C-alpha positions as CSV (number, residue, x, y, z in Angstrom):
1,X,-2.2,-0.2,-9.8
2,X,-5.1,-2.5,-8.5
3,X,-2.2,-4.7,-7.2
4,X,-0.6,-2.0,-5.7
5,X,-3.5,-1.3,-3.9
6,X,-3.9,-4.8,-2.3
7,X,-0.5,-4.7,-0.1
8,X,-0.7,-4.0,3.2
9,X,1.8,-0.9,4.7
10,X,4.0,-1.6,7.4
11,X,5.4,1.1,9.2
12,X,9.0,0.4,10.9
13,X,10.3,2.2,13.2
14,X,13.8,2.5,15.9
15,X,16.6,4.1,16.8
16,X,19.3,4.7,14.5
17,X,21.7,2.1,14.2
18,X,19.2,-0.4,15.3
19,X,19.2,-2.3,11.7
20,X,16.1,-1.2,10.1
21,X,17.6,-0.9,6.8
22,X,19.5,-4.4,7.2
23,X,16.0,-6.0,8.1
24,X,14.2,-4.3,5.5
25,X,16.8,-5.9,2.9
26,X,16.7,-9.2,4.5
27,X,12.8,-9.4,4.5
28,X,12.7,-8.1,0.7
29,X,15.1,-10.6,-0.4
30,X,17.1,-8.3,-2.3
31,X,19.2,-4.8,-1.6
32,X,16.6,-1.9,-1.6
33,X,17.7,0.1,1.8
34,X,20.9,1.7,2.0
35,X,22.7,0.1,5.1
36,X,25.7,2.2,6.8
37,X,27.9,3.1,9.8
38,X,28.4,6.4,11.8
39,X,26.5,8.3,14.8
40,X,23.9,9.3,12.3
41,X,20.9,7.5,10.8
42,X,21.4,6.2,7.3
43,X,17.6,6.8,6.3
44,X,17.0,10.5,6.4
45,X,13.0,10.7,5.6
46,X,10.2,8.2,4.9
47,X,11.1,5.7,2.2
48,X,8.6,3.0,0.8
49,X,10.5,-0.5,-0.1
50,X,8.5,-3.4,-2.1
51,X,8.8,-6.1,-4.4
52,X,6.3,-8.2,-6.1
53,X,6.4,-11.2,-4.0
54,X,5.9,-9.9,-0.6
55,X,2.6,-9.2,0.3
56,X,3.3,-5.7,2.2
57,X,5.2,-2.2,2.1
58,X,7.9,-1.4,4.5
59,X,8.0,2.3,5.3
60,X,11.2,3.2,6.7
61,X,11.4,6.0,8.9
62,X,14.5,7.9,10.0
63,X,16.2,6.9,13.1
64,X,14.2,8.0,16.0
65,X,16.2,9.9,18.7
66,X,13.5,12.4,21.0
67,X,16.3,14.7,21.2
68,X,17.0,15.4,17.7
69,X,13.6,14.3,16.0
70,X,10.2,15.5,17.3
71,X,7.5,13.3,17.3
72,X,5.4,15.4,15.9
73,X,7.6,15.8,12.5
74,X,8.2,11.9,12.2
75,X,4.2,11.6,12.3
76,X,3.8,14.5,9.4
77,X,6.2,13.2,7.5
78,X,4.7,9.9,7.6
79,X,1.5,11.2,6.8
80,X,2.9,13.3,3.8
81,X,4.2,9.8,2.6
82,X,0.8,8.5,2.5
83,X,-0.7,11.0,0.7
84,X,2.0,11.4,-1.9
85,X,1.7,7.7,-2.7
86,X,-1.9,7.9,-2.9
87,X,-1.6,10.3,-5.6
88,X,0.5,7.4,-7.3
89,X,-2.4,5.4,-7.5
90,X,-2.2,3.1,-4.1
91,X,-5.6,3.5,-3.1
92,X,-5.2,2.5,0.5
93,X,-2.4,4.1,2.3
94,X,-3.6,3.2,6.0
95,X,-0.9,1.7,8.4
96,X,-1.7,-2.1,8.7
97,X,0.9,-3.2,10.9
98,X,3.9,-1.3,12.9
99,X,7.3,-2.9,13.4
100,X,9.1,-1.9,16.9
101,X,12.7,-2.4,16.0
102,X,14.7,-2.8,19.5
103,X,18.2,-3.3,19.5
104,X,19.5,-7.1,20.8
105,X,22.7,-6.0,22.2
106,X,21.2,-3.1,24.3
107,X,18.9,-4.9,26.3
108,X,19.2,-2.3,29.4
109,X,17.8,0.2,26.7
110,X,14.2,-1.6,26.1
111,X,12.2,0.3,28.5
112,X,13.4,3.7,27.7
113,X,13.2,2.9,24.0
114,X,9.6,1.4,23.9
115,X,8.3,4.4,25.7
116,X,9.5,6.6,23.0
117,X,8.0,4.6,20.3
118,X,5.0,4.3,21.8
119,X,4.7,7.9,22.0
120,X,5.7,8.3,18.3
121,X,3.1,6.2,16.9
122,X,0.1,7.2,19.6
123,X,-1.7,8.2,16.4
124,X,-2.1,4.6,15.3
125,X,-3.3,3.1,18.6
126,X,-5.3,0.4,17.2
127,X,-2.4,-0.5,14.9
128,X,-1.1,-4.5,16.0
129,X,2.5,-4.3,17.0
130,X,5.2,-6.3,16.7
131,X,8.3,-6.0,18.6
132,X,11.2,-6.8,16.4
133,X,14.4,-7.5,18.5
134,X,17.2,-6.9,16.2
135,X,20.9,-8.4,16.5
136,X,19.6,-11.3,18.5
137,X,23.1,-13.1,17.8
138,X,23.0,-15.0,20.9
139,X,20.4,-17.9,20.8
140,X,20.7,-18.5,24.5
141,X,19.6,-14.8,25.2
142,X,16.5,-14.7,22.7
143,X,14.0,-16.2,24.9
144,X,15.4,-13.4,28.0
145,X,15.3,-10.7,25.6
146,X,11.9,-11.3,24.4
147,X,10.5,-11.3,28.6
148,X,12.6,-8.4,28.8
149,X,10.8,-6.5,26.1
150,X,7.3,-7.3,27.2
151,X,8.4,-6.4,31.0
152,X,9.5,-3.1,29.3
153,X,5.7,-2.5,27.4
154,X,4.3,-3.3,30.5
155,X,6.4,-1.2,32.9
156,X,5.3,2.0,30.7
157,X,2.8,4.1,32.6
158,X,-0.5,4.2,31.5
159,X,0.3,1.9,28.3
160,X,-2.3,-0.3,27.0
161,X,-0.8,-1.3,23.9
162,X,1.1,-4.7,24.4
163,X,2.8,-6.1,21.2
164,X,1.1,-9.4,19.5
165,X,4.4,-10.8,19.3
166,X,7.8,-10.2,19.8
167,X,10.0,-11.7,17.1
168,X,13.9,-12.1,17.6
169,X,15.7,-11.5,14.3
170,X,19.4,-11.8,12.7
171,X,19.0,-10.3,9.2
172,X,22.6,-11.3,8.1
173,X,25.4,-13.3,9.0
174,X,27.3,-11.9,12.1
175,X,30.9,-13.0,12.2
176,X,32.3,-13.9,16.1
177,X,35.5,-15.3,14.6
178,X,36.9,-16.6,11.2
179,X,35.7,-19.6,11.9
180,X,31.9,-19.2,13.5
181,X,29.0,-16.7,13.1
182,X,25.3,-16.3,13.8
183,X,23.4,-17.1,11.0
184,X,20.4,-15.1,9.9
185,X,17.4,-16.1,12.1
186,X,13.5,-15.3,12.5
187,X,13.1,-13.1,8.9
188,X,10.6,-16.0,7.8
189,X,9.0,-16.0,11.4
190,X,8.3,-12.3,11.2
191,X,7.3,-12.6,7.0
192,X,4.8,-14.7,8.1
193,X,3.4,-13.2,11.3
194,X,3.5,-10.1,9.4
195,X,1.0,-11.1,7.1
196,X,-1.4,-12.7,9.6
197,X,-2.0,-9.6,11.4
198,X,-2.4,-8.0,7.8
199,X,-6.8,-7.2,7.2
200,X,-8.7,-9.5,5.3
201,X,-8.4,-9.0,1.4
202,X,-4.9,-8.2,2.1
203,X,-3.7,-11.1,3.5
204,X,-1.4,-13.4,1.1
205,X,-3.2,-16.7,0.3
206,X,-1.4,-19.5,2.4
207,X,0.4,-21.1,-0.5
208,X,1.7,-17.5,-1.8
209,X,3.3,-16.8,1.7
210,X,4.7,-20.4,1.6
211,X,6.4,-19.4,-2.0
212,X,7.7,-16.4,-0.3
213,X,9.3,-17.9,3.0
214,X,10.7,-20.7,0.6
215,X,12.4,-17.8,-1.2
216,X,13.7,-16.1,1.4
217,X,15.4,-19.3,3.1
218,X,17.2,-19.9,-0.2
219,X,18.1,-16.4,0.0
220,X,19.5,-16.6,3.4
221,X,21.3,-19.7,2.9
222,X,22.9,-18.4,-0.2
223,X,24.3,-15.4,1.9
224,X,25.7,-18.1,4.5
225,X,27.6,-19.4,1.5
226,X,28.4,-16.5,0.2
227,X,30.1,-14.7,3.2
228,X,31.6,-18.2,4.4
229,X,33.3,-18.4,1.0
230,X,34.7,-15.0,1.6
231,X,35.6,-16.2,4.9
232,X,37.1,-19.9,4.0
233,X,39.3,-17.8,1.2
234,X,40.8,-15.5,4.3
235,X,41.4,-18.8,6.1
236,X,43.1,-20.5,2.9
237,X,45.5,-17.4,2.5
238,X,47.4,-18.2,5.9
239,X,50.6,-19.8,4.3
240,X,50.5,-23.6,5.4
241,X,50.5,-26.7,3.9
242,X,46.8,-27.3,2.1
243,X,46.8,-31.4,1.6
244,X,43.3,-31.9,3.2
245,X,41.5,-29.0,4.4
246,X,40.8,-29.6,7.6
247,X,41.8,-26.3,9.0
248,X,38.3,-25.4,7.2
249,X,36.1,-27.8,9.7
250,X,35.2,-25.5,12.1
251,X,33.7,-23.3,9.3
252,X,32.2,-25.9,7.3
253,X,30.6,-27.3,10.7
254,X,29.2,-23.6,11.3
255,X,28.0,-23.7,7.7
256,X,26.2,-26.7,7.5
257,X,24.4,-26.2,11.0
258,X,23.4,-22.5,9.9
259,X,21.8,-23.6,6.7
260,X,20.2,-26.4,8.4
261,X,18.8,-24.3,11.1
262,X,17.1,-21.9,8.3
263,X,15.6,-24.8,6.8
264,X,14.2,-25.9,10.2
265,X,16.1,-29.4,10.1
266,X,15.4,-30.8,13.7
267,X,18.6,-32.6,15.4
268,X,18.8,-36.2,15.4
269,X,20.9,-39.0,15.0
270,X,20.3,-39.2,11.4
271,X,21.2,-35.7,10.9
272,X,24.2,-35.8,12.9
273,X,25.3,-38.4,10.8
274,X,24.5,-36.2,7.6
275,X,26.4,-33.5,9.1
276,X,29.7,-35.7,9.7
277,X,29.5,-37.4,6.4
278,X,29.2,-33.8,4.7
279,X,32.5,-33.0,6.3
280,X,34.4,-35.8,5.7
281,X,33.4,-37.3,2.5
282,X,35.4,-37.3,-0.8
283,X,33.3,-34.3,-2.5
284,X,35.9,-31.8,-0.5
285,X,39.2,-33.1,-2.2
286,X,37.4,-33.2,-5.8
287,X,36.3,-29.7,-5.8
288,X,39.6,-28.9,-4.4
289,X,41.2,-30.6,-7.2
290,X,39.0,-30.0,-10.1
291,X,39.6,-25.9,-8.7
292,X,43.4,-26.4,-8.9
293,X,43.1,-28.0,-12.6
294,X,40.8,-25.4,-13.7
295,X,42.9,-22.4,-12.6
296,X,46.2,-23.8,-14.1
297,X,44.3,-24.8,-17.3
298,X,44.3,-21.0,-18.1
299,X,46.8,-19.6,-20.2
300,X,49.3,-17.6,-18.7
301,X,48.2,-18.0,-15.0
302,X,51.0,-16.7,-12.5
303,X,49.7,-17.3,-9.6
304,X,51.1,-17.3,-5.8
305,X,50.2,-20.6,-3.7
306,X,48.5,-18.6,-1.0
307,X,46.5,-17.2,-3.6
308,X,46.0,-20.4,-5.2
309,X,44.7,-21.9,-1.5
310,X,42.4,-19.3,-0.9
311,X,40.6,-19.8,-4.0
312,X,40.5,-23.5,-3.3
313,X,39.4,-22.9,0.3
314,X,36.7,-20.7,-1.0
315,X,35.5,-23.0,-3.5
316,X,35.3,-26.0,-1.1
317,X,33.2,-24.1,1.3
318,X,31.3,-22.9,-1.7
319,X,30.6,-26.5,-3.0
320,X,29.6,-27.3,0.7
321,X,26.9,-24.6,1.4
322,X,25.3,-25.1,-1.8
323,X,25.5,-29.0,-1.5
324,X,23.5,-28.1,2.0
325,X,21.2,-25.8,0.2
326,X,19.9,-28.3,-2.4
327,X,19.6,-31.2,0.1
328,X,18.1,-29.3,3.4
329,X,15.6,-27.5,0.9
330,X,14.3,-31.0,-0.4
331,X,13.5,-32.1,3.1
332,X,12.3,-28.8,4.4
333,X,9.9,-29.4,1.0
334,X,8.9,-33.0,2.0
335,X,10.6,-34.2,-1.5
336,X,13.2,-36.2,0.6
337,X,14.4,-37.2,3.9
338,X,18.1,-37.4,5.5
339,X,17.6,-41.0,5.7
340,X,18.2,-41.2,2.0
341,X,22.2,-41.4,2.3
342,X,22.9,-42.4,-1.3
343,X,20.5,-39.8,-2.7
344,X,22.6,-36.9,-0.4
345,X,26.1,-38.4,-1.9
346,X,24.8,-38.3,-5.3
347,X,23.8,-34.7,-4.8
348,X,27.4,-33.9,-3.0
349,X,29.4,-35.5,-5.5
350,X,28.0,-35.2,-8.6
351,X,25.1,-32.2,-8.8
352,X,27.3,-30.0,-6.5
353,X,30.8,-30.7,-8.1
354,X,29.7,-30.2,-11.5
355,X,27.5,-26.5,-10.9
356,X,30.3,-25.6,-8.5
357,X,33.3,-26.4,-11.1
358,X,31.2,-24.9,-13.9
359,X,30.9,-21.5,-12.0
360,X,34.4,-21.8,-11.7
361,X,35.5,-22.3,-15.2
362,X,32.5,-19.6,-16.3
363,X,34.0,-16.9,-14.0
364,X,37.4,-17.5,-14.7
365,X,36.8,-17.4,-18.5
366,X,35.6,-14.1,-17.8
367,X,38.5,-12.7,-15.9
368,X,41.3,-11.7,-18.1
369,X,43.6,-14.7,-19.1
370,X,47.0,-12.5,-18.4
371,X,45.5,-11.8,-14.8
372,X,47.8,-12.8,-11.9
373,X,44.5,-13.4,-10.1
374,X,46.0,-11.4,-7.0
375,X,42.6,-10.0,-6.4
376,X,41.2,-13.0,-4.6
377,X,38.0,-11.7,-3.3
378,X,37.2,-10.2,-7.1
379,X,37.7,-14.2,-8.5
380,X,35.6,-15.5,-5.6
381,X,32.4,-12.9,-6.0
382,X,33.0,-14.1,-9.9
383,X,32.3,-17.6,-8.7
384,X,29.9,-16.7,-6.6
385,X,27.7,-14.7,-8.8
386,X,28.0,-17.3,-11.7
387,X,26.8,-19.8,-9.2
388,X,23.5,-17.9,-7.7
389,X,22.7,-16.9,-11.1
390,X,21.8,-20.2,-12.3
391,X,18.4,-21.4,-12.3
392,X,18.7,-25.0,-11.5
393,X,17.2,-24.1,-7.8
394,X,16.2,-27.6,-6.8
395,X,18.4,-31.0,-6.4
396,X,17.0,-33.9,-8.7
397,X,15.1,-36.6,-7.0
398,X,17.3,-39.4,-7.8
């Protein structure tokens, strides 16, 4: 119980559909808050989410639309939730930070939304605000949207509350086409900024925050790899000769650059050389050939060429994404540099290939030996589950 009382409390508010639940899942690094589609909000009341590593709780509110949800009712529900948590042994239930979530693809609504949210949280006038621009998919528009949010706060009459920070985020990969997507963005910045605004005694130590941020980067990177693996399978299932996987190059490039961005790898001539090497080097062929052999070695396998191609394509991107995560994480930690080309080749050719193939074999062994593997997604998810549950999380510094 004592550990619970040391955590800060973050109130998450925003209109229905703005992406609060998806944001909460990304920050916690695991699935907690329900997400959904439709014209009504997914979160029906006040729900509190936390995990052991994140130094603050997230208090999720029902989507706020003034015409359907009175301000007084919102406040009463939050205060009631705080009292109930106090009964459960949480000694400090005060709100410490407020996240104002505004939709990055609905810029024209910023001013009205912010006015409503300021009214809804007027009882917490002294609490610092972080304006979180969700669904901030367009990198060129992020700075423009930040200014629009700041201007919207200033435009509210008699408003003396300005956000301490305005942070654009992308909580999960958003596919623009089959070959390109907006990668997760801004989540670790939001975690650090929130911790910095917590009262003394509730802030996590710098080393603890660094650990949380590294864990989030790894999870976000794996989410990029997972979604890209499924996308690659869809591309691979299209009937065409599959001799060298060149058709995957745009997707592979997007995966590499997205994971590099998550690990804050700066652009440079060396970075460009490494990206080109990762795409063109022989590990792609090695993974593909070994995947074919692994599948064909299962007794009783009957598999169509398009299904086989789909699994191969997914395996190629899976190996590439895993290799990028291992390499860029070591660079981010300062253990290695991109100049160490031989080490990068070693990771891609040996560690990644063997790890991915071990996952493929273990996943296929668990599937029905008499299966014809028509359900490509089932196979790929089984492989991903095997890979991401393995504990070898950092590359060997060879």
